[in-house]
VMD Tcl script that draws the C-alpha trace (Angstrom):
set ca {
  {104.39 -41.84 -163.94}
  {104.97 -44.06 -160.85}
  {102.88 -43.37 -158.12}
  {103.16 -44.23 -154.48}
  {100.18 -45.23 -152.94}
  {98.96 -45.99 -149.32}
  {96.03 -47.54 -148.19}
  {94.81 -47.25 -144.67}
  {92.32 -49.38 -143.18}
  {92.71 -49.74 -139.58}
  {91.80 -52.88 -137.71}
  {88.47 -52.87 -135.42}
  {90.85 -53.37 -132.71}
  {94.54 -53.77 -132.40}
  {94.82 -57.33 -130.55}
  {94.42 -59.17 -133.97}
  {95.65 -58.59 -137.55}
  {93.00 -58.58 -139.69}
  {94.13 -59.16 -143.80}
  {93.84 -55.86 -145.45}
  {91.11 -57.33 -147.94}
  {89.93 -53.64 -149.21}
  {93.70 -53.02 -150.01}
  {93.90 -56.40 -151.90}
  {90.80 -55.71 -154.00}
  {91.85 -51.95 -155.14}
  {95.30 -53.53 -156.08}
  {94.20 -56.19 -157.59}
  {91.71 -54.54 -160.06}
  {93.75 -51.47 -160.41}
  {97.07 -53.77 -161.53}
  {94.74 -55.53 -164.16}
  {94.10 -52.33 -166.15}
  {96.19 -52.08 -169.41}
  {95.99 -48.63 -169.73}
  {97.25 -47.83 -166.08}
  {100.92 -47.52 -165.52}
  {102.62 -49.78 -162.79}
  {102.00 -47.95 -159.48}
  {103.99 -48.66 -156.13}
  {101.57 -50.09 -153.26}
  {103.05 -49.37 -149.76}
  {102.56 -51.64 -147.22}
  {98.99 -51.01 -146.03}
  {98.05 -49.47 -142.64}
  {96.15 -52.27 -140.82}
  {96.71 -51.67 -136.93}
  {94.39 -49.41 -134.70}
  {96.88 -47.59 -132.41}
  {98.06 -44.10 -132.31}
  {98.90 -41.76 -135.36}
  {102.96 -42.03 -134.53}
  {102.90 -45.66 -134.45}
  {100.68 -46.10 -137.70}
  {103.01 -43.99 -139.77}
  {106.34 -45.27 -138.36}
  {108.58 -45.78 -141.01}
  {106.14 -44.48 -143.64}
  {107.77 -41.55 -145.72}
  {104.70 -39.44 -145.88}
  {106.14 -37.01 -148.12}
  {106.63 -39.30 -150.97}
  {102.90 -40.53 -151.03}
  {101.02 -39.53 -154.00}
  {97.28 -41.08 -153.01}
  {96.16 -41.70 -149.61}
  {93.19 -44.17 -149.77}
  {91.20 -44.19 -146.65}
  {88.51 -47.23 -145.95}
  {86.37 -45.88 -143.16}
  {84.11 -47.54 -140.71}
  {82.55 -46.63 -137.57}
  {85.66 -47.78 -135.41}
  {88.27 -45.98 -137.49}
  {86.88 -42.93 -138.80}
  {88.47 -40.53 -136.35}
  {91.78 -42.45 -136.66}
  {92.03 -42.20 -140.47}
  {91.06 -38.31 -140.07}
  {94.06 -37.97 -137.89}
  {96.33 -40.28 -140.58}
  {95.08 -37.97 -142.93}
  {95.47 -34.80 -141.69}
  {99.33 -35.90 -140.59}
  {99.74 -36.86 -144.47}
  {98.18 -33.60 -145.79}
  {99.82 -31.28 -143.51}
  {103.40 -32.71 -144.46}
  {102.60 -33.35 -147.99}
  {99.67 -30.99 -149.46}
  {99.94 -32.40 -152.91}
  {98.83 -35.58 -151.74}
  {95.29 -36.89 -153.03}
  {93.28 -38.06 -149.99}
  {90.35 -40.22 -151.04}
  {87.92 -41.75 -148.78}
  {85.57 -44.55 -149.06}
  {83.56 -47.08 -146.97}
  {80.00 -46.56 -145.05}
  {81.24 -44.21 -142.82}
  {81.80 -40.83 -144.74}
  {78.73 -38.90 -144.57}
  {78.75 -37.58 -148.02}
  {75.27 -36.28 -147.98}
  {76.42 -33.72 -145.48}
  {77.04 -30.82 -148.00}
  {79.74 -29.49 -145.30}
  {81.84 -32.52 -145.07}
  {84.65 -31.04 -147.00}
  {84.63 -27.90 -144.82}
  {84.75 -30.14 -141.73}
  {87.32 -32.27 -143.10}
  {89.36 -30.24 -145.31}
  {92.14 -33.21 -145.35}
  {89.77 -35.22 -147.66}
  {89.87 -34.58 -151.36}
  {87.38 -37.24 -152.54}
  {84.95 -39.62 -151.48}
  {84.02 -42.67 -153.29}
  {80.49 -44.01 -152.96}
  {79.04 -47.65 -153.82}
  {81.96 -50.32 -154.58}
  {85.45 -48.92 -154.67}
  {87.43 -50.98 -156.91}
  {86.62 -49.36 -160.30}
  {86.69 -45.47 -159.25}
  {89.54 -46.06 -157.15}
  {91.57 -47.40 -160.43}
  {89.68 -44.45 -162.40}
  {91.38 -42.13 -159.95}
  {94.83 -43.48 -160.54}
  {94.39 -43.29 -164.01}
  {93.23 -39.85 -164.10}
  {96.31 -38.64 -161.81}
  {98.65 -40.56 -164.19}
  {97.14 -38.87 -167.11}
  {96.39 -35.28 -165.61}
  {92.64 -35.57 -166.21}
  {89.96 -33.88 -163.73}
  {88.46 -36.34 -161.10}
  {84.93 -35.32 -162.15}
  {85.19 -37.35 -165.06}
  {85.42 -40.53 -162.75}
  {81.96 -41.98 -161.85}
  {80.90 -42.87 -157.84}
  {82.71 -39.75 -156.41}
  {81.66 -36.82 -154.15}
  {84.07 -34.12 -154.73}
  {83.89 -30.63 -153.02}
  {81.81 -29.01 -155.71}
  {80.06 -32.03 -157.58}
  {78.49 -35.57 -156.98}
  {79.62 -37.59 -160.36}
  {76.98 -40.18 -161.35}
  {76.71 -43.70 -160.29}
  {77.80 -46.40 -162.59}
  {76.41 -50.11 -162.87}
  {76.97 -52.45 -160.12}
  {80.48 -53.88 -159.79}
  {80.51 -57.60 -161.10}
  {84.20 -57.93 -162.23}
  {84.94 -60.90 -159.84}
  {86.69 -63.21 -162.16}
  {90.07 -62.69 -160.58}
  {90.64 -63.47 -156.93}
  {92.53 -60.79 -154.78}
  {93.91 -63.79 -152.65}
  {95.17 -65.85 -155.56}
  {96.55 -63.01 -157.40}
  {98.45 -61.86 -154.46}
  {99.88 -64.86 -153.02}
  {103.25 -64.17 -152.74}
  {102.77 -60.59 -151.30}
  {100.09 -62.26 -148.74}
  {102.59 -65.04 -147.41}
  {105.22 -62.31 -146.88}
  {102.92 -59.88 -145.06}
  {102.14 -63.19 -143.06}
  {105.59 -63.69 -142.01}
  {106.44 -60.03 -141.48}
  {103.40 -58.98 -139.34}
  {102.01 -62.08 -137.97}
  {104.71 -64.96 -137.73}
  {107.34 -62.31 -136.72}
  {105.02 -59.92 -135.15}
  {103.54 -58.96 -131.69}
  {100.13 -60.44 -132.59}
  {100.03 -63.92 -133.68}
  {96.40 -64.48 -134.44}
  {94.92 -63.23 -137.49}
  {91.29 -62.84 -139.24}
  {90.74 -63.28 -142.85}
  {88.01 -61.23 -144.13}
  {86.69 -63.23 -147.13}
  {83.49 -62.69 -149.42}
  {81.74 -65.14 -151.51}
  {79.44 -62.75 -153.04}
  {78.50 -58.93 -152.59}
  {75.07 -57.00 -151.96}
  {72.03 -57.45 -149.63}
  {68.54 -57.92 -150.93}
  {67.12 -56.77 -147.57}
  {66.84 -52.84 -146.82}
  {66.62 -52.90 -142.99}
  {67.06 -49.42 -141.98}
  {69.58 -49.93 -139.14}
  {72.02 -51.55 -141.32}
  {74.42 -50.46 -143.87}
  {76.30 -53.58 -145.19}
  {79.24 -51.88 -146.89}
  {76.88 -49.52 -148.67}
  {75.24 -52.40 -150.35}
  {72.04 -53.24 -148.58}
  {68.79 -53.28 -150.83}
  {70.77 -54.48 -153.98}
  {71.06 -57.44 -156.06}
  {73.53 -60.24 -154.67}
  {76.28 -60.68 -156.91}
  {78.06 -64.20 -156.80}
  {81.49 -64.60 -157.06}
  {82.97 -67.89 -159.24}
  {82.32 -71.35 -157.60}
  {85.90 -72.41 -158.86}
  {87.44 -69.02 -157.54}
  {85.98 -70.08 -153.89}
  {87.23 -73.48 -153.98}
  {90.87 -72.17 -155.07}
  {90.72 -69.45 -152.16}
  {89.66 -72.10 -149.30}
  {92.47 -74.29 -150.60}
  {94.72 -71.63 -150.26}
  {93.63 -70.27 -146.93}
  {94.17 -73.71 -145.57}
  {96.89 -75.61 -147.30}
  {99.35 -72.30 -147.60}
  {98.27 -69.30 -145.31}
  {96.84 -71.56 -142.52}
  {94.54 -68.89 -141.07}
  {93.30 -68.84 -137.72}
  {89.71 -67.29 -138.05}
  {87.85 -67.06 -141.50}
  {85.30 -64.59 -141.21}
  {82.90 -64.70 -144.05}
  {81.83 -61.11 -144.93}
  {78.80 -61.66 -146.80}
  {75.54 -60.45 -145.38}
  {73.74 -63.91 -145.56}
  {75.43 -67.18 -145.43}
  {72.93 -69.39 -146.59}
  {70.91 -67.41 -148.76}
  {72.22 -69.30 -152.02}
  {72.17 -73.13 -152.12}
  {75.54 -73.36 -153.17}
  {76.61 -72.04 -149.85}
  {76.48 -75.30 -148.51}
  {78.67 -76.80 -150.59}
  {81.82 -74.64 -149.86}
  {80.76 -74.95 -146.10}
  {81.03 -78.49 -146.70}
  {84.52 -77.87 -148.27}
  {85.72 -75.89 -145.37}
  {84.79 -78.55 -142.99}
  {86.54 -80.99 -145.06}
  {89.89 -78.85 -145.03}
  {89.55 -78.52 -141.51}
  {89.42 -81.96 -140.71}
  {92.37 -82.41 -143.21}
  {94.69 -79.59 -142.31}
  {93.53 -78.14 -139.17}
  {92.57 -75.04 -140.38}
  {90.82 -72.73 -140.12}
  {90.34 -72.83 -136.41}
  {87.08 -70.93 -136.37}
  {84.62 -69.69 -138.88}
  {82.58 -66.76 -138.36}
  {79.71 -65.25 -140.67}
  {76.31 -63.65 -140.51}
  {73.25 -66.00 -140.95}
  {70.84 -65.63 -143.54}
  {67.35 -64.47 -142.36}
  {64.82 -66.18 -144.27}
  {66.20 -69.55 -144.76}
  {66.30 -71.53 -141.62}
  {66.70 -74.95 -143.14}
  {69.66 -74.27 -144.72}
  {70.97 -72.08 -141.97}
  {70.78 -74.93 -139.67}
  {72.22 -77.38 -141.87}
  {75.16 -74.93 -142.16}
  {75.30 -74.03 -138.27}
  {75.40 -77.85 -137.63}
  {78.13 -78.87 -140.25}
  {80.21 -75.95 -138.74}
  {79.58 -77.10 -135.01}
  {80.34 -80.84 -135.79}
  {83.93 -79.41 -137.28}
  {84.64 -77.72 -133.98}
  {84.26 -74.35 -136.53}
  {81.23 -72.57 -134.31}
  {80.53 -72.53 -131.08}
  {76.86 -71.02 -131.24}
  {74.00 -70.44 -133.53}
  {72.71 -66.84 -133.93}
  {69.09 -66.66 -134.90}
  {68.53 -63.19 -136.51}
  {65.22 -61.87 -134.99}
  {65.85 -58.15 -134.06}
  {62.19 -58.13 -132.84}
  {59.10 -60.41 -133.06}
  {56.50 -57.86 -133.45}
  {55.54 -57.12 -137.09}
  {54.37 -53.56 -136.42}
  {58.09 -52.45 -135.08}
  {59.48 -54.54 -137.78}
  {57.45 -52.56 -140.61}
  {58.96 -49.20 -139.33}
  {62.46 -50.40 -139.61}
  {61.59 -52.18 -143.51}
  {62.52 -55.56 -141.73}
  {60.93 -58.99 -143.06}
  {61.51 -62.00 -140.93}
  {59.99 -65.43 -141.42}
  {57.25 -66.07 -138.62}
  {58.50 -66.98 -135.44}
  {56.39 -70.44 -135.59}
  {58.80 -71.57 -138.45}
  {61.80 -70.74 -136.37}
  {60.77 -72.97 -133.56}
  {61.33 -76.31 -135.08}
  {64.86 -75.07 -136.37}
  {65.83 -74.19 -133.05}
  {64.45 -77.12 -131.06}
  {66.68 -79.51 -133.75}
  {69.74 -77.43 -132.58}
  {68.75 -77.91 -129.07}
  {68.48 -81.85 -129.35}
  {71.94 -81.96 -130.94}
  {73.31 -79.69 -127.67}
  {74.01 -76.76 -129.86}
  {73.86 -73.50 -128.08}
  {71.49 -70.73 -129.69}
  {71.55 -67.25 -129.41}
  {69.51 -64.30 -130.86}
  {70.23 -60.73 -131.99}
  {67.37 -58.38 -130.75}
  {67.52 -54.43 -130.93}
  {66.06 -52.35 -128.34}
  {64.65 -49.04 -128.82}
  {63.91 -49.20 -132.37}
  {60.95 -47.04 -134.16}
  {57.63 -48.33 -133.06}
  {58.80 -50.26 -130.20}
  {57.77 -49.80 -126.38}
  {58.12 -51.32 -123.19}
  {55.21 -53.70 -123.51}
  {56.01 -54.78 -127.19}
  {59.79 -55.25 -126.17}
  {58.58 -57.45 -123.21}
  {56.37 -59.54 -125.48}
  {59.28 -59.89 -127.92}
  {61.46 -61.17 -125.42}
}
mol new
graphics top color blue
foreach p $ca { graphics top sphere $p radius 0.5 }
foreach p [lrange $ca 0 end-1] q [lrange $ca 1 end] { graphics top cylinder $p $q radius 0.2 }
display resetview
């Protein structure tokens, strides 16, 4: 039974093309399962514009499974897309995932009847299991990590199957995608979302890092990382390489692949810029990474993650920072190298008040 599968992961905004990482992860894992018949993966929806434009050229009546990758910036648009598909094709199974769907709301399926199931936690395995169930005519409540209108299925163990790279496994598809939608498309600049690990050990209450906060950091193999960097720079020639890990610099090996990126920048001219989120409590390594990237002209400023400096406020949000006194020498060292520094701070957190906020500033 050959299924037509469409994945919708609208960009943050429409001026740039973000390479569809979620689509590639789902496709790669599903295609590797021996007991799943080959499926027809339609080109993913990746822009962020009106529904008519998003679905232009898509035969929505032929879609068997629609997957929605949902974040704050695309939740409303994904709901519109799902409704349009469901109205025209009621038999289509609509599966939502990502951090945004409020699956703890018991009325979520009444509010959004165009959704049939919601995946919580990592999406690769449950989505493949859903495809298997559809092909074999089995009920979805046999799949772990699902929210259904009538039940919540158990969570499985953390996903750790990172041996196969979605980038390297789909090289030909990716290069054709770039040629079609970027080289010959309206938006020439593109951003590649890239992970070298998954998970975040911190549990800051203001954050939901892909629903993977307060969890063990799972490493992607070193050799896969090195090969991906070579592909991104030699063949794909990526403009913006965006590291989507929560804490670049949390692991000592992070320095090694940053050095590799800087060497490839010198050799090939790519990537043109590198974006990332800094590690919170490894300032010495974080500063070394920033200096490497700055010297390679891949970074314009270093971000010091503080959120606040008063411990009572940080306690209210389950945030632990290293002492400010330890941060100061690192910042002074960057100042000597004439590298700009900025800080992330959050106003109005629980426990905060005007006097404490002024003190923090």
